[in-house]
C-alpha positions, 0 to 999 in steps of 0.5 A: 971325884967324878966317875969315868964315862963308860965308852962302848963300841957297837959291832953289828952287821947291816942286815937291813934298814929295820935292823939298822934302826933297832941298833940306832935306837939301842945306841941312842938310849945308851947315850941318853943314860951316859954311855959314850956309844961309838956307832958307825951311823954317827961316827964313820963319816964320808971319806973316813978310813973304815978300818982305822975307825973300827980299830980305834973304836974297838981298842979304845972302848971299855965295852964292845957290844956285839949284836949277834944277828944271823948275818953277823954270825955268818960274817964273823965266822967266815971272816967277811966284811966289817963284822969279820974284820972286827972279829979278827981284832977282838979275837986277837985282843982276847988271845993276847990276854985281854979281859974277855969281860969287855965284850957283851954279846947281844942277841937280835934277829937270831934264829940259829941254835948257836946264838954266838959266833965261834970266837964268842962261844961261852960268853953270857949274852943278853937276848933281845929277841924275847920281846922284852926290850926294857928288861934286857936294856935294864940288864945291859945298863946294870952290867955297864955300870956294875950295878949287877954286882950290888945285888950279891949279898954281903959276905957274912962271918963264920957262925961257929966262931963263938962258944958261949951259950947265948951266941950258940943260940943266936947262931942256931936262930940265924942259920934257921932263918935260911929256911925263911928266905928266897932271893930269886925275883920270881917264885913260889914260897911254902912255910910255917907262918907260926915260926920266925915271927911270921916273917918270910923274905923274898928278893935281894938288895934293893929288891928285897921284901920282908913279908909278915903274916899271922893266922886268920881264917881257914882259907885266909891269912893276915898280911902286914906292912910292918917291914915294907913301905906300903901294902896294897889290896884289891880283892878283884885281882886273882892274877899279878897286876901290870904296873899300870894297874897298881893304882887300882890297889888300896894302900891305906891299911897296915894289915889286910886279910887275904883269901886263897886266890887273892893278890896282894901288892907290896912296895918296899922302902926302895920303892920297888914292887912285888905282887903275892898271890895266896895259893894255900892256907892250912891251919894246924891239923893232924898232918901239918902245922900252920902252912902258908903258900904263895906265888910272887913276882918282884917287878924289876922295872916299871914300864907301861907296855 
């Protein structure tokens, strides 16, 4: 059985021609990815009743994308023009108990402190003013198709339900593994690489990477590809590479010796990429056991900018 086609109405203010073209691009991109977008630039023909067009579009869509520019907020708050009319319809829908989650605010050409009109206050929004169109578009598309919820880890079981000694040992080991994982897509890791079989997990879902390490020199560490698809290395890279630089990495080896300041590149079995930069390696001494510290970035999208 085929899934229902997602339908979205775009509500925005005609700030200027540049803004209209930006909205048109967003709508066109969404239609190319299977979202049935209703946009006045296509669907409001000469002679149409504009009030009826807005009412039908707003009430028949799965989602309403409100492009919250400065002018849109001004008109919505003041009840002026099409934005003001659409605001009244949406506000009535919400007051009647409809699900607020069908409204997705989008920030564009917005210089105000308050990014949303009053009737949308408190809703989470996508900020397209940050200059990262693809990242924000990807996030929006994930929300429309409910792919965002798949990133949430599955709910496990109560670890204390068994009383046998072997299960208690297993429980303790499983709980201790929390110390060796970080689900965020970008961050800094510091751990004892002699514990947990030298393994540390970063990311979650399709973007999860199980890294594996072992002792090497005083300022270096061995990294293995045993739990990922490929391991890339290029000693000239001291910063995170851009996606179009991935081809500069050597992916031919199972293990690489990386020194402090160098960057490794991992590709997992879902063909997502992560870059790791070694920032500290400490072998056992009086003050600390075997310590590895690295910064990492998981690439949520691949696009040549």
